[in-house]
N, C-alpha and C positions, 0 to 999 in steps of 0.2 A: 215310726221306726228309726228315723234319723235322730230324733231326740234321745232315744234309748242308746243309740250308737255313741253319741257325743257324751252321754252320761258315763257309759262304760269306759270311754277313752279318758275322761277326766279321772275316774277312779283308778284306772290303770297307772296313770302318771303319778298319782298320789302314792300308790303302793310302791312304785319304783323308787320314788324319792325317799320314802320311809325305809325301804330295804337297803338302799344305798347308804343312807345315814347310819343305820344300825351296823352295816358292814364296816364303814369308816371308823365308827366309834370303837368297834371291836378290834380293828387293826391298831388304833392308837393306844388302847388299853393294854394290848399285848406287844407293844413296841419293844420293850426290854427283853421279852422272851423270844420274840420272833422279829428281830430288826430287819432281816432280809426281806421278809414279806411286806413290811411297812414301807421300806425304801423302794422296793420294786413297784409298789402301787403308786408312790409319789412320782417315780420316774415315768411310769406309763401315762401320767397326766400332764407331763411336760409338753408344751407346744412345740418347742424346738427339739428335734431328735438328732442324735449323733449319726452322721452319714459316713459311708465308706467312699474313699476316693475323692476326686479322680485319681487313678493309679498310674504310675509310670511303668511302661514296659521296658524290655531290654534294649529297645532302640531309643529310649529317652522320650517317647511320645506319651502324652497323657490320654488315658482311655476312660470313658464314662459309661460305656455300655455294660450292663450287669454281667453278661456272658463273658466279655473280654476281661473284666475285672476279676471274675471268678477263676478264669484260667490263669491269670497272673498270680493270684494268691495261691492257687493249687500248685503251680510250678515252684513257687518259692517254698511253700511248706514241705513239698516233697524233697526239695534239694537239701533241706536241713538234716534229714535223717541219715544216719550212718549205716552203710551197707558193707558187710564183710563177706568176701567170697570164701576164704579159708579161715575158719574160726578155730582158734586153739584156746580151750578153756584152761584157765590158770588153776594150779593145784591149791586146794584148800586144806589147811591144817586140820587134821582129824581131832576135834575136841570132844566129840561125842561118840560113844559106842552104841547108843540106843538108836535103832532105826525107827523112823516115824511110821506109825501104824497107818494102814490104808484108811482114808477118810470115808466114813459112812454118813451120808446126809439123812437127817431125820425129819419127818414131817412136822414135828412139834417146833423144830427150829425154823423151818421154812414159814410156818404159820406165824411165829413170833415176829419174824422180819417183815412179813406182809402187813401185819398190824402196826408196825412201827414206821411204815413208809410215810414220807412227808408229802402230803397231798398238794402242796403248792409248787412242787417241782414241775419242770417242763415235761411234756410227753416224749416218748421215744420215737424213732423213725416210723414205727408201726402205728403211731397216733394212739398208743395205749397210755391212758393217763394213770398216774399212781393212785389217784382216788378210786378209780375203777377196781384196781387190784386189791386195794385195802378193803373196800366194801364187800368184795366177793371172795375174801381170803379163805373162808372156811370151805367154799365150794372148789377152789382151785389148788389148795395147798397139796393135796395128795398127788394130783397129776404133775404138778411142778416138781415135787420130790422125785418122782420116777424119771422125769426128763433130766433133772440135775444129775442123778446117780448114773444114768445111762451115758450122759455126756462125759462124766468123769471117768467111767470105766472104758469107754471107747476112745477117749482122747480127741473127740471132735465136738464142735458146737454147731447149733443151727446157723444157717447162712444169714438169717435176719439179725443175729446177734453181732455179726461182723460189719453191719451197715451203721454208719454214723453220719449225722448231720453236723457239719463243721461250720461254726459261727466265728467269723473273724472279729476280734475285739481290739480296738485301737488302744495303744499303750501311751506313747508320747512321741514328740518330734513331728516331722512332716507327714501329713495324711496321704501324700502321693507315693510314699515309699512302702512297698509291701513288707519290708523287714520291721516296720513299726506296728505290725499287727500280730497278735498271737491267736492261734486256733483253739477254740473250745469245742470239744466233740460231745454231741448228745447221742448217747448209745442206748441200747435196749435196757429198760428198767429191770426186766426179768433177768437178763444176763448179768446185770450188776448185783442182783440178789445172790446169785450163785457165786460170783466173785467174792462177795463179802463173807460167805460161809467158808470158802477155801482160804481166804486171807486170815481169818480168825483162827482156823485150825492150824495153819502153818506157823502163825505168830505164837500161838500157845506152845507149840513144840519148841520153837527157837528160844522162847523165854524160859521154858522149863529146863532146857539143856544149857542154859547160860551162854548162848551163842550170840547175844546182842551185847555189844560193849557198853559199859556204864557211861562212857563219854558221849554216846549217841543220844541226841535229843529229838531229832526229826523223825516222824513216823513211828514214834514209840508211845505206848499208852502211858498217860500220866505225865508226859514230858512235852515241852513245847519250846518256842523261842524264848519265852519268859524264864523257864527253868534253866535254859542254857545261859542266859544273861546273868541270872542270880549266881550260878556256879562260877561263871567267869569273873564276876565282880568279887566274889569271895577269894578267888585265887589271886587276883591282882592285889587286893587289900592285904592279904597275908604276906605276899612278897614285898610290898612297899613297907609294911611294918617291920619286916626283917632287914630293911635297908638294901634290898636287891633291886636291880634295874629290871624294868618290864618292857619288853618289845612285843607288839601285837601285829600280826599280819593277817589281813582279811583277803580271802580269795573267792571269786565268783566265776562260775563257769557259764559262759553264754549259751543259752538254750540247752542247758544240761539234760533236761528230761527228754528232749527231742533227739539228742545226739547219742543217747545210750543205745547200742545195738540190741534189737529185740531178741536176737538169737541168744545173747548172753543173759537176758532177763528170764527167758523161759527155759 
């Protein structure tokens, strides 16, 4: 009996090594297609991991306890957000007479998005893995479509979609300063599916009504930092060829995404 156990143990170790080797070869061969997955695996094998803290509290003392450091980061991240009591919306120039039609979420679209989920992404706070959603997409697409449409019509979302796991990522500078960390929120995968459908519908309307300026390159389909630089380079070159002086001013807003009032966004 003992010999059979040892034989099974040896065979298991061999299979584990073979499977691991095949997995690593697959990652390497797909490195150009999926570089994030490749480097995530390399990072997971590092002996030395990046640590958080110790963090300095408001009294100037260094804290090492996980709970204390979590409270320090939470206080700092919360302080960055802009809260407005009396919000006055600015007037927008009416450039379009066509009102956007109500969004109707279709099951075929939900199914397509489920099938395109990236299985290597982290699970949401409910511990629902994207792989599970993608493999069961046919069975759950109809139910999710009804939930999405009901959420859109009632103007409310499930409580679980509002829960986020916040992971602090170190940027640069002193590790003891909470301002040198940026929060990354892991939210509901299902909630983000619905957000993607709404985003694409709204974007299609804005694009069709010519409400997005041609000078905008960020968050625009087919445009990026690279297209912005190319257009900028062409503009500078044209002015220099015409003998004109060129002055360039770069502006950067500190924590711009965090400081935008949520009331104005929604």
